[in-house]
C-alpha positions as CSV (number, residue, x, y, z in Angstrom):
1,M,2.8,-0.9,-39.7
2,R,0.9,-1.6,-36.5
3,I,2.3,-4.4,-34.3
4,V,0.3,-5.4,-31.2
5,S,1.3,-7.9,-28.4
6,L,-1.2,-9.2,-25.8
7,N,-1.4,-12.0,-23.4
8,A,-5.0,-13.0,-24.2
9,W,-5.6,-14.9,-20.9
10,G,-7.2,-17.8,-22.6
11,G,-10.0,-15.4,-23.8
12,R,-11.3,-15.0,-20.3
13,L,-12.7,-11.5,-21.1
14,H,-14.1,-12.6,-24.4
15,E,-17.0,-10.1,-24.5
16,T,-14.6,-7.2,-24.6
17,L,-11.6,-8.9,-26.2
18,M,-13.2,-9.9,-29.5
19,P,-14.6,-6.4,-30.4
20,Y,-11.3,-4.9,-29.5
21,L,-9.3,-7.2,-31.7
22,A,-11.8,-6.6,-34.6
23,A,-11.4,-2.9,-34.4
24,L,-7.7,-2.9,-33.7
25,D,-6.6,-3.0,-37.3
26,A,-3.3,-4.6,-36.4
27,D,-0.9,-5.6,-39.2
28,V,0.8,-8.1,-36.9
29,L,-1.0,-9.4,-33.9
30,C,1.0,-11.5,-31.4
31,L,-1.1,-13.3,-28.8
32,Q,0.1,-15.4,-25.8
33,E,-2.0,-17.8,-23.8
34,V,-4.2,-19.0,-26.7
35,T,-6.3,-22.1,-26.7
36,R,-7.1,-24.5,-29.6
37,S,-9.3,-27.6,-29.4
38,D,-8.4,-30.3,-31.9
39,A,-12.0,-31.6,-31.3
40,G,-13.5,-28.5,-32.8
41,E,-15.1,-27.5,-29.5
42,T,-16.7,-24.0,-29.1
43,G,-17.7,-21.9,-26.1
44,W,-16.3,-22.2,-22.6
45,L,-14.2,-24.9,-20.9
46,V,-12.5,-24.9,-17.5
47,Y,-8.8,-25.3,-16.7
48,R,-8.1,-27.0,-13.4
49,D,-4.8,-27.0,-11.5
50,R,-4.2,-27.7,-7.8
51,G,-7.6,-26.4,-6.7
52,L,-7.6,-23.5,-9.1
53,E,-10.3,-23.3,-11.8
54,L,-10.1,-20.8,-14.7
55,P,-12.6,-20.4,-17.5
56,Q,-11.0,-20.7,-21.0
57,R,-12.4,-20.3,-24.5
58,A,-12.4,-23.7,-26.0
59,N,-11.0,-22.6,-29.4
60,L,-9.7,-19.0,-29.1
61,F,-7.3,-19.5,-32.0
62,E,-10.1,-20.4,-34.4
63,E,-12.3,-17.6,-33.1
64,V,-9.6,-14.9,-33.8
65,R,-8.8,-16.4,-37.1
66,A,-12.4,-16.1,-38.2
67,L,-12.4,-12.5,-36.9
68,L,-9.5,-11.6,-39.1
69,P,-10.1,-13.0,-42.6
70,A,-7.5,-10.7,-44.1
71,H,-4.7,-12.2,-42.0
72,D,-2.7,-15.4,-42.2
73,A,-2.8,-17.2,-38.9
74,Y,0.0,-19.2,-37.2
75,F,-0.4,-21.3,-34.1
76,A,2.6,-22.5,-32.0
77,P,1.5,-24.9,-29.2
78,T,3.6,-25.7,-26.1
79,A,1.4,-28.5,-24.8
80,R,-1.8,-30.5,-25.1
81,G,-3.7,-31.2,-21.9
82,D,-7.2,-31.5,-20.4
83,L,-9.9,-28.9,-20.1
84,Y,-13.3,-29.6,-18.7
85,D,-16.9,-29.2,-19.6
86,G,-18.4,-30.2,-16.2
87,E,-16.8,-33.6,-15.8
88,R,-16.4,-34.2,-19.5
89,V,-12.7,-34.0,-20.5
90,V,-11.7,-32.1,-23.6
91,S,-8.2,-32.2,-25.1
92,S,-6.9,-28.8,-25.8
93,E,-3.7,-27.2,-27.0
94,F,-2.1,-24.0,-25.5
95,G,0.4,-21.7,-26.9
96,L,1.2,-18.7,-29.1
97,A,-0.8,-17.3,-32.0
98,T,0.4,-14.8,-34.6
99,F,-1.8,-13.1,-37.2
100,V,-0.2,-11.3,-40.2
101,R,-2.0,-9.2,-42.7
102,R,-1.6,-10.9,-46.1
103,S,-0.3,-7.7,-47.7
104,L,2.9,-8.4,-45.6
105,P,4.5,-11.5,-47.1
106,V,6.2,-13.8,-44.7
107,I,9.7,-14.3,-46.2
108,G,11.1,-16.3,-43.3
109,Q,9.9,-18.1,-40.2
110,A,11.4,-19.8,-37.2
111,Q,9.7,-21.5,-34.2
112,D,11.3,-23.4,-31.4
113,F,11.2,-24.0,-27.7
114,V,13.3,-21.7,-25.4
115,H,12.5,-23.7,-22.3
116,G,11.6,-27.4,-22.2
117,G,9.9,-29.1,-25.1
118,F,6.4,-30.0,-26.4
119,S,4.2,-31.9,-24.0
120,P,1.7,-34.0,-25.9
121,D,0.0,-35.7,-22.9
122,G,-0.5,-33.0,-20.2
123,W,0.4,-29.5,-19.3
124,G,3.7,-30.6,-17.6
125,A,5.4,-29.7,-14.4
126,H,6.2,-26.1,-13.4
127,P,8.0,-24.2,-14.7
128,R,6.2,-25.3,-17.9
129,S,7.7,-25.4,-21.4
130,R,7.8,-22.2,-23.4
131,N,8.3,-21.4,-27.0
132,A,8.9,-18.4,-29.3
133,H,7.8,-17.6,-32.8
134,C,9.8,-15.4,-35.2
135,L,8.6,-14.1,-38.6
136,R,10.5,-12.1,-41.2
137,L,8.1,-9.9,-43.2
138,F,8.5,-7.6,-46.1
139,S,6.7,-4.3,-46.2
140,Y,5.9,-3.3,-49.8
141,E,4.7,0.1,-48.6
142,H,8.0,0.9,-46.9
143,G,10.3,-1.1,-49.1
144,F,12.1,-3.0,-46.3
145,P,11.9,-6.3,-44.3
146,V,11.2,-6.4,-40.6
147,T,11.5,-9.3,-38.2
148,V,8.9,-9.7,-35.4
149,A,9.4,-12.3,-32.7
150,Q,7.2,-13.1,-29.7
151,L,7.6,-15.0,-26.6
152,H,5.6,-16.1,-23.5
153,G,8.3,-16.3,-20.9
154,L,8.4,-19.1,-18.4
155,R,6.5,-18.7,-15.1
156,D,8.2,-19.5,-11.9
157,I,6.1,-20.0,-8.7
158,D,8.8,-18.1,-6.8
159,G,8.4,-15.0,-8.8
160,K,9.9,-13.1,-11.8
161,A,13.5,-12.8,-10.5
162,D,16.3,-14.2,-12.7
163,T,17.0,-18.0,-12.4
164,P,19.3,-20.2,-14.4
165,A,16.3,-21.3,-16.5
166,R,15.5,-17.7,-17.3
167,R,19.1,-17.0,-18.3
168,A,19.1,-20.1,-20.6
169,Q,15.7,-18.9,-22.0
170,A,17.2,-15.6,-22.9
171,D,20.1,-17.2,-24.7
172,A,17.8,-19.6,-26.6
173,L,15.6,-16.7,-27.7
174,V,18.6,-14.8,-29.1
175,D,19.7,-17.9,-30.9
176,L,16.3,-18.3,-32.4
177,V,16.1,-14.7,-33.6
178,E,19.6,-15.0,-35.1
179,R,18.5,-17.9,-37.3
180,L,16.2,-15.6,-39.1
181,W,17.0,-11.9,-38.6
182,R,19.6,-10.2,-40.8
183,P,21.8,-7.8,-38.8
184,G,21.1,-4.3,-40.1
185,E,17.4,-5.0,-40.7
186,R,14.6,-3.8,-38.4
187,L,13.8,-6.1,-35.5
188,V,10.9,-6.1,-32.9
189,V,10.7,-8.6,-30.0
190,C,7.6,-8.6,-27.8
191,G,5.5,-10.7,-25.4
192,D,4.7,-11.5,-21.9
193,L,8.3,-12.1,-20.8
194,N,7.5,-12.7,-17.1
195,V,10.7,-11.0,-16.0
196,L,11.6,-7.8,-14.1
197,P,13.1,-4.8,-15.8
198,D,16.6,-5.6,-14.4
199,S,16.6,-9.1,-15.9
200,V,19.6,-10.5,-17.7
201,T,17.0,-11.1,-20.5
202,F,17.5,-7.4,-21.6
203,E,21.3,-7.7,-21.5
204,A,21.0,-10.7,-23.8
205,L,18.6,-9.0,-26.2
206,G,20.7,-5.8,-26.0
207,K,23.4,-7.7,-27.9
208,L,21.0,-7.6,-30.9
209,G,20.7,-3.9,-30.6
210,L,17.2,-4.1,-29.0
211,I,15.9,-1.3,-26.8
212,D,13.1,-1.9,-24.3
213,L,10.2,0.5,-25.1
214,I,8.5,0.0,-21.7
215,T,11.2,1.2,-19.3
216,S,13.0,3.5,-21.7
217,R,9.7,5.5,-22.1
218,G,8.8,5.5,-18.4
219,H,6.0,2.9,-18.3
220,T,5.7,1.1,-15.0
221,D,2.5,-0.9,-15.4
222,T,1.5,-3.5,-18.0
223,R,-1.3,-5.1,-16.0
224,T,-5.0,-4.3,-15.6
225,S,-7.4,-4.2,-12.7
226,H,-8.0,-7.9,-13.1
227,Y,-4.5,-8.5,-11.7
228,S,-4.3,-7.9,-8.0
229,K,-0.8,-9.0,-7.1
230,P,2.1,-6.7,-6.5
231,G,4.7,-6.2,-9.3
232,R,3.2,-4.6,-12.4
233,F,5.8,-5.5,-14.9
234,A,5.3,-8.5,-17.2
235,D,4.9,-7.5,-20.8
236,Y,7.6,-5.9,-23.0
237,M,8.2,-4.7,-26.5
238,L,11.7,-4.1,-27.8
239,A,12.9,-2.6,-31.1
240,T,16.2,-1.9,-32.8
241,A,17.3,1.8,-33.2
242,D,16.5,1.8,-36.9
243,V,12.8,1.2,-36.1
244,T,11.1,4.5,-36.5
245,V,8.5,4.6,-33.7
246,S,5.5,6.6,-34.8
247,R,3.4,5.6,-31.8
248,F,3.9,3.3,-28.8
249,E,1.1,2.8,-26.2
250,V,0.5,0.5,-23.2
251,V,-3.3,0.4,-23.7
252,E,-5.2,1.0,-20.5
253,Q,-8.7,0.8,-21.9
254,P,-10.6,-1.2,-22.7
255,E,-9.5,-4.0,-20.4
256,V,-9.4,-7.2,-22.5
257,S,-7.2,-9.3,-20.3
258,D,-5.3,-9.2,-17.0
259,H,-2.5,-7.8,-19.2
260,R,-2.6,-4.6,-21.2
261,P,-2.1,-4.7,-25.0
262,L,1.2,-3.2,-26.2
263,L,0.7,-1.2,-29.5
264,L,3.6,-0.2,-31.7
265,E,3.3,1.8,-35.0
266,I,6.4,2.0,-37.1
267,G,7.2,3.9,-40.2
């Protein structure tokens, strides 16, 4: 079973991202920073915030869903706000997307906010709301269930150090996973957590028996050349000890975002 996590950066590197996802052959694809336009827009729009302008795909969720016809697609929005086509305003949703190969039946699902709540009329104040999505799957090939949860951790303008909000987020994530996951079954948690390796987040997740595959395997960089700031940790993938890791890779090439994809194969 191949599980991949990636902050898709709103599809900003669309020309390389889409062929990569098509060839990836992931059984479970967990994407963060995904756009969806309820107006059915296509092509490029622009996100504006305090003088910053970033190109975004108008409907990245629908584009990836069309790319992966053998997968069921799930979208978990955190907010609905404005993107721009010139001066024309387009309403857009932003959040998590999970794609699961249909040969892996979803036998349980939980989704909730781990910081803040849904914002229907704007992106909201910083640090903005964050949610998590958790799926319990069954592998006919291996004869066992596995739970996969993904998160896009809150972003704080002061950096990635622990804050009371991040501590509360970690506890909320554990609570969400425990609604669905059965102790003694395989568990994988992944995403752009936006924390440092010494965060209390890992202490909280460690209570579920989760082991971080990034630091425990000596990886020190989950960002690409498109990210120029110091501090190269952002993305993590954790698994319980009963998950047999056949392969784990922090993918350096091709560069499909300012984040590197995390690729896990389990047997």
